[in-house]
C-alpha positions as CSV (number, residue, x, y, z in Angstrom):
1,M,0.0,0.0,0.0
2,K,1.6,3.3,-1.2
3,E,0.4,6.8,-0.5
4,I,0.2,8.9,-3.6
5,S,-1.0,12.5,-4.4
6,G,-4.3,13.4,-6.1
7,G,-7.0,12.9,-3.5
8,V,-10.4,12.0,-5.0
9,T,-9.0,12.3,-8.5
10,A,-6.1,9.9,-8.0
11,P,-8.2,6.8,-9.1
12,E,-8.6,6.5,-12.9
13,G,-11.7,8.0,-14.5
14,F,-12.5,10.7,-11.8
15,F,-12.8,14.4,-12.3
16,A,-13.3,17.1,-9.8
17,T,-13.0,20.8,-8.9
18,G,-14.1,23.4,-6.4
19,V,-15.4,26.9,-7.2
20,A,-16.6,30.0,-5.4
21,C,-20.2,30.8,-6.3
22,G,-21.0,33.2,-3.5
23,I,-22.6,31.1,-0.7
24,K,-19.7,32.0,1.5
25,K,-19.4,35.8,1.9
26,D,-15.6,35.7,2.2
27,G,-15.2,34.7,-1.4
28,K,-13.7,31.3,-0.6
29,K,-14.6,28.2,-2.6
30,D,-18.0,26.8,-1.6
31,L,-19.2,24.3,-4.3
32,A,-17.5,21.1,-5.3
33,I,-18.1,18.4,-7.8
34,V,-16.6,14.9,-7.9
35,C,-17.6,13.0,-11.1
36,S,-16.8,9.5,-12.5
37,E,-16.2,9.0,-16.2
38,D,-18.6,6.0,-16.1
39,V,-21.5,5.2,-13.8
40,A,-20.0,3.9,-10.6
41,A,-21.1,1.5,-7.9
42,A,-22.2,3.6,-5.0
43,A,-22.6,3.2,-1.3
44,G,-23.3,5.6,1.6
45,V,-23.6,5.9,5.4
46,F,-25.7,8.6,6.8
47,T,-26.5,10.4,10.0
48,T,-28.8,8.6,12.5
49,N,-30.2,12.0,13.6
50,L,-34.0,11.9,13.2
51,V,-33.7,15.4,11.7
52,K,-32.1,15.2,8.3
53,G,-31.0,17.8,5.8
54,H,-32.9,18.1,2.5
55,S,-29.8,17.4,0.4
56,L,-29.1,14.3,2.4
57,Q,-32.7,13.1,1.9
58,V,-32.3,13.4,-1.8
59,T,-29.0,11.5,-1.8
60,Q,-30.5,8.7,0.3
61,E,-33.2,8.3,-2.4
62,H,-30.8,8.4,-5.3
63,I,-28.2,6.1,-3.9
64,S,-30.8,3.4,-3.2
65,N,-30.2,1.8,-6.7
66,G,-26.6,1.3,-5.9
67,Y,-25.1,3.5,-8.6
68,A,-24.1,7.1,-9.2
69,T,-22.2,9.3,-11.6
70,A,-21.3,12.4,-9.6
71,I,-21.8,14.2,-6.3
72,I,-22.3,18.0,-5.9
73,I,-21.5,19.5,-2.5
74,N,-22.0,23.0,-1.3
75,S,-20.5,24.4,2.0
76,G,-21.7,27.4,4.0
77,N,-25.3,26.4,4.0
78,A,-26.7,23.1,5.3
79,N,-29.9,23.2,3.3
80,A,-31.7,21.8,6.4
81,C,-34.9,22.6,8.2
82,V,-36.2,25.1,5.6
83,G,-39.4,23.2,4.7
84,E,-40.4,21.6,1.4
85,Q,-38.5,24.1,-0.7
86,G,-35.2,22.8,0.6
87,Y,-36.0,19.4,-0.8
88,K,-37.0,20.9,-4.1
89,D,-33.8,22.9,-4.2
90,A,-31.7,19.7,-3.8
91,K,-33.7,18.0,-6.5
92,E,-33.1,21.0,-8.8
93,M,-29.3,20.8,-8.1
94,A,-29.4,17.1,-9.2
95,E,-31.4,18.0,-12.3
96,I,-29.0,20.8,-13.4
97,A,-26.0,18.6,-13.0
98,A,-27.6,15.6,-14.8
99,R,-28.5,17.8,-17.7
100,L,-25.0,19.1,-18.1
101,L,-23.4,15.7,-17.6
102,D,-25.9,14.0,-19.9
103,T,-27.1,11.5,-17.3
104,Q,-30.2,10.9,-15.2
105,P,-30.9,13.0,-12.1
106,E,-31.0,9.8,-10.0
107,N,-27.3,9.4,-10.8
108,I,-26.5,12.6,-9.0
109,L,-25.9,12.8,-5.3
110,I,-26.1,16.0,-3.3
111,G,-24.3,17.2,-0.1
112,S,-24.7,20.4,1.9
113,T,-22.9,21.6,5.0
114,G,-23.0,24.8,7.0
115,V,-25.7,26.9,8.8
116,I,-29.0,25.2,9.5
117,G,-32.3,26.9,8.8
118,K,-31.4,29.2,5.9
119,R,-32.5,28.7,2.3
120,L,-29.9,28.1,-0.4
121,D,-29.2,30.9,-2.8
122,M,-30.2,29.0,-5.8
123,D,-29.1,31.6,-8.3
124,A,-25.6,31.2,-6.9
125,I,-25.9,27.4,-6.8
126,R,-27.1,27.2,-10.5
127,S,-24.2,29.3,-11.8
128,G,-21.8,27.4,-9.4
129,I,-22.8,24.0,-10.8
130,E,-22.4,25.1,-14.4
131,K,-18.9,26.6,-13.6
132,A,-17.8,23.5,-11.6
133,I,-18.8,21.1,-14.4
134,A,-17.1,23.3,-17.0
135,E,-13.9,23.5,-15.0
136,M,-13.5,20.0,-13.5
137,T,-10.3,18.2,-14.3
138,P,-8.6,14.9,-13.5
139,D,-6.3,16.9,-11.2
140,G,-8.9,18.8,-9.4
141,G,-9.2,16.8,-6.2
142,H,-7.5,19.4,-3.9
143,E,-9.8,22.2,-5.2
144,A,-12.8,20.0,-4.4
145,Q,-11.5,19.3,-0.9
146,E,-11.0,23.0,-0.3
147,A,-14.6,23.8,-1.4
148,I,-16.2,21.6,1.2
149,M,-14.5,23.1,4.2
150,T,-16.4,25.1,6.8
151,T,-14.6,25.6,10.2
152,D,-11.8,23.2,9.1
153,T,-8.4,24.6,9.5
154,I,-6.5,21.9,7.5
155,P,-7.3,20.0,4.3
156,K,-8.2,16.4,4.8
157,E,-7.4,14.2,1.8
158,I,-5.5,11.1,0.9
159,A,-4.9,8.6,-1.9
160,I,-3.3,5.2,-2.0
161,E,-2.2,2.7,-4.7
162,F,-2.0,-1.1,-4.3
163,Q,-2.1,-4.3,-6.2
164,L,-5.4,-6.2,-6.5
165,Q,-6.1,-9.2,-8.8
166,E,-2.9,-8.5,-10.7
167,E,-3.9,-4.9,-11.4
168,T,-2.7,-1.6,-9.9
169,V,-5.7,0.0,-8.3
170,R,-6.3,3.2,-6.3
171,I,-8.5,4.7,-3.6
172,G,-8.8,8.4,-3.1
173,A,-10.7,10.3,-0.4
174,M,-11.5,13.7,1.1
175,A,-13.4,14.8,4.1
176,K,-14.5,17.9,6.0
177,G,-15.4,18.1,9.7
178,S,-14.3,20.0,12.7
179,G,-17.2,20.4,15.1
180,M,-20.6,18.8,15.9
181,I,-18.7,15.5,15.6
182,H,-19.8,12.3,17.3
183,P,-20.4,8.6,16.4
184,N,-23.4,7.7,14.2
185,M,-22.2,10.3,11.8
186,A,-21.9,14.0,12.6
187,T,-21.1,17.3,10.8
188,M,-18.7,15.6,8.4
189,I,-18.8,14.8,4.8
190,G,-16.5,12.1,3.4
191,I,-16.1,11.3,-0.3
192,I,-14.2,8.1,-1.3
193,T,-13.4,7.2,-4.9
194,S,-11.9,4.1,-6.4
195,D,-11.2,2.6,-9.8
196,V,-11.6,-0.9,-8.3
197,N,-14.2,-3.2,-10.0
198,I,-16.4,-4.2,-7.0
199,S,-20.1,-4.9,-6.8
200,H,-22.2,-2.2,-5.1
201,K,-23.3,-4.9,-2.6
202,M,-19.7,-5.6,-1.6
203,L,-18.8,-1.9,-1.6
204,D,-21.8,-1.2,0.6
205,K,-20.8,-3.9,3.1
206,A,-17.1,-2.8,3.2
207,L,-18.0,0.8,3.7
208,K,-20.4,0.2,6.5
209,D,-18.0,-2.1,8.3
210,V,-15.1,0.3,8.0
211,V,-17.1,3.4,9.0
212,Q,-18.0,1.7,12.3
213,R,-14.3,1.4,13.2
214,T,-13.2,4.8,11.8
215,F,-15.5,7.7,11.3
216,N,-17.9,6.4,14.0
217,R,-15.0,6.3,16.5
218,V,-14.5,10.1,16.4
219,S,-16.0,12.5,18.9
220,V,-15.2,16.2,19.1
221,D,-18.1,17.5,21.2
222,G,-20.7,14.8,21.5
223,D,-23.1,16.4,19.0
224,T,-24.5,14.6,16.0
225,S,-25.7,16.9,13.2
226,V,-28.3,16.5,10.4
227,C,-26.3,16.7,7.1
228,D,-23.5,14.2,7.5
229,M,-22.6,11.4,5.1
230,V,-19.8,9.3,3.8
231,I,-20.2,8.3,0.1
232,A,-18.1,5.8,-1.8
233,L,-17.9,5.5,-5.6
234,A,-16.1,2.7,-7.4
235,N,-16.1,2.9,-11.2
236,G,-14.2,-0.3,-12.1
237,I,-11.9,1.3,-14.6
238,A,-8.8,-0.3,-13.1
239,G,-10.0,-3.5,-14.8
240,N,-9.4,-6.0,-12.0
241,G,-11.3,-9.2,-12.2
242,G,-14.1,-8.0,-9.9
243,I,-15.0,-8.4,-6.3
244,I,-18.4,-10.1,-5.7
245,A,-17.9,-12.1,-2.5
246,E,-16.2,-11.9,0.9
247,D,-12.9,-13.5,-0.3
248,D,-9.3,-12.6,0.1
249,D,-9.5,-9.8,-2.5
250,Y,-12.5,-8.3,-0.7
251,K,-10.5,-8.3,2.5
252,K,-7.5,-6.6,0.8
253,F,-9.8,-3.9,-0.6
254,K,-11.5,-3.4,2.8
255,D,-8.1,-3.1,4.5
256,A,-7.1,-0.4,2.1
257,L,-10.4,1.3,2.6
258,E,-9.9,1.2,6.4
259,Y,-6.4,2.7,6.0
260,V,-7.8,5.7,4.1
261,C,-10.8,6.2,6.5
262,T,-8.6,5.9,9.6
263,Y,-6.2,8.6,8.2
264,L,-9.2,10.9,7.7
265,A,-10.9,10.1,11.0
266,R,-7.7,11.0,12.9
267,L,-7.4,14.3,11.0
268,I,-11.0,15.2,11.9
269,A,-10.3,14.7,15.6
270,K,-7.0,16.5,15.4
271,D,-8.7,19.5,13.7
272,G,-11.6,19.7,16.2
273,E,-12.8,23.2,16.6
274,G,-10.2,25.0,18.8
275,A,-8.3,21.8,19.4
276,T,-4.6,21.8,20.4
277,K,-4.2,18.0,20.9
278,L,-5.3,14.8,19.3
279,V,-6.5,12.3,22.0
280,E,-6.8,8.6,21.6
281,V,-8.9,6.9,24.3
282,I,-8.5,3.1,24.6
283,A,-10.4,0.6,26.8
284,E,-8.9,-2.8,27.2
285,G,-10.1,-5.9,29.1
286,A,-13.8,-5.3,29.1
287,S,-16.3,-8.1,29.6
288,S,-18.2,-7.2,26.4
289,Q,-17.7,-5.1,23.3
290,E,-20.6,-2.9,24.3
291,D,-19.0,-2.1,27.6
292,A,-15.7,-1.2,25.9
293,Y,-17.5,1.1,23.6
294,K,-19.5,2.8,26.3
295,I,-16.4,3.6,28.3
296,V,-14.4,5.1,25.4
297,C,-17.4,7.0,24.3
298,A,-18.0,8.5,27.8
299,I,-14.4,9.5,28.3
300,A,-14.0,10.9,24.8
301,K,-17.0,13.3,25.1
302,S,-16.4,14.3,28.8
303,P,-15.9,18.1,28.9
304,L,-14.0,17.7,32.2
305,V,-11.5,15.1,30.7
306,K,-11.1,17.3,27.6
307,T,-10.4,20.5,29.5
308,A,-8.0,18.7,31.8
309,I,-6.0,17.5,28.7
310,F,-6.0,21.1,27.4
311,G,-4.7,22.3,30.8
312,E,-2.1,19.5,30.8
313,D,-3.5,18.3,34.1
314,A,-3.2,14.5,34.8
315,N,-6.6,14.5,36.6
316,W,-7.3,10.8,36.2
317,G,-10.2,11.0,38.6
318,R,-12.2,12.6,35.7
319,I,-11.4,9.6,33.6
320,I,-12.5,6.9,36.0
321,T,-15.6,9.0,36.8
322,A,-16.6,9.1,33.1
323,A,-16.1,5.3,32.9
324,G,-18.3,4.9,36.0
325,Y,-21.3,6.8,34.5
326,S,-20.9,5.3,31.0
327,G,-23.4,2.5,31.8
328,A,-20.7,-0.2,31.4
329,R,-20.4,-3.0,33.9
330,F,-17.0,-3.4,35.6
331,D,-15.4,-3.6,39.0
332,P,-13.9,-0.2,39.9
333,D,-11.3,-1.9,42.2
334,K,-9.8,-3.6,39.2
335,V,-9.2,-0.5,37.0
336,D,-5.8,0.6,35.9
337,I,-5.3,3.9,34.1
338,Y,-2.4,5.0,31.9
339,I,-1.6,8.4,30.3
340,S,0.7,7.2,27.5
341,D,3.0,4.7,29.2
342,L,2.6,6.4,32.7
343,M,0.4,4.5,35.1
344,V,-1.6,7.0,37.2
345,C,-4.1,4.7,38.8
346,R,-3.8,1.0,39.9
347,N,-6.7,-1.1,41.1
348,G,-9.0,1.9,41.2
349,A,-6.7,3.8,43.6
350,A,-4.2,6.6,43.4
351,L,-0.5,6.1,42.6
352,D,2.3,8.4,43.6
353,F,3.2,9.1,39.9
354,D,5.7,11.6,38.5
355,E,3.7,14.8,37.9
356,D,6.5,16.4,35.9
357,R,6.5,13.3,33.6
358,A,2.7,13.5,33.3
359,K,2.9,17.2,32.4
360,E,5.6,16.4,29.7
361,I,3.3,13.7,28.2
362,L,0.3,16.0,28.2
363,S,2.2,18.8,26.5
364,K,2.6,16.8,23.3
365,N,0.4,17.2,20.3
366,E,-0.9,13.6,20.6
367,V,-2.0,12.1,23.9
368,K,-3.1,8.5,24.6
369,I,-5.4,7.5,27.5
370,K,-5.7,3.8,28.3
371,V,-8.1,2.2,30.7
372,R,-7.5,-1.4,31.6
373,L,-10.6,-3.0,33.2
374,N,-9.1,-6.5,33.8
375,E,-12.6,-8.1,33.3
376,G,-12.4,-9.8,29.9
377,N,-10.9,-9.7,26.4
378,F,-12.9,-7.0,24.7
379,S,-11.4,-3.6,23.7
380,D,-12.3,-0.4,21.8
381,R,-10.8,3.0,21.0
382,M,-12.0,6.4,20.0
383,W,-10.3,9.6,18.8
384,T,-11.1,12.9,20.3
385,C,-9.5,16.2,21.1
386,D,-9.1,18.7,23.9
387,F,-11.4,21.6,24.7
388,S,-9.8,25.0,24.5
389,Y,-11.0,28.5,24.9
390,D,-11.3,28.7,21.1
391,Y,-14.1,26.1,21.0
392,V,-16.4,28.5,22.8
393,R,-15.3,31.4,20.7
394,I,-15.9,29.6,17.4
395,N,-19.3,28.2,18.4
396,G,-20.5,31.3,20.3
397,S,-20.6,33.2,17.0
398,Y,-20.9,30.5,14.3
399,R,-23.7,32.2,12.4
400,T,-21.8,35.5,12.3
């Protein structure tokens, strides 16, 4: 597996770009297109929030047949909670793109991200779609990634190349997401492209399995938004023999997909709004998978744990407290807690650990918290970030 440049246009047969059409008032890029040369197998994972954005609703309908040609994404406006007109606007976006690409509207997917409760400026969207389709290129992956960013401070994209069924194949991906991030999909949009020949059934299975261990293991602030999705497109242009069953080739493809999604998931956590540190929370030795998940989830979204990490304070009492209210079943008197390789709690009780060493560990850009329950053989992990003063500043004035 080799990392290469190009993002979503690294695989053969994909075109993309990002343009500024006026949705964002600062003149930054705000509309992206990613398009396959041929109709591609398509799969998606969507927010579990009962409230769903109108663009997401249209995409869920269109992707149900398992195929797609292109996805149009706008940033700066979520196209959510504006009534029936929001759904009609999303349908019109698909119709405009379909006409220009000479395909069916059902082959166009739509994504929107930004402020909730405000109608799209359809005049800007119409001209933006026309401009994007006219300007898309096989080298436009980075421009597309730039156009989907909202409060992101760093680009999130990757591409890899590997051998599969005697052919060189590629997977490219991009994502946006910085706040309102929590499992079951949150304010993030991920687009994955591949030139692998794989059935939409196997692509759907691989994507859903991988998302559970990657994007659904990220929490910035415990909020799950209404517009989020991860879409995968595979056009088969690499010419490999085809993946239609859960065999060794499927496993190789899924491992590559997990590599890409893990890379992006970690970047999302690292780029959490106002974050200064990437934090990995691990639970080991749980009596069930559910208990391990409950514990990492509670610790990762605890404001007290996250502020302690920001302040570089080894306050492990907040960690064991979060585990205790998580709903998991365990014996507190068996719990060991580590910050990186430094044990700060043994058998549920305080240790006389080196505070200077703890401060040194917590001053780094990446911090690992490990909780050993000593109850069984199940484990889980989640990526999160610290809470800084800037998180409040960003979200206290998001609409302005």
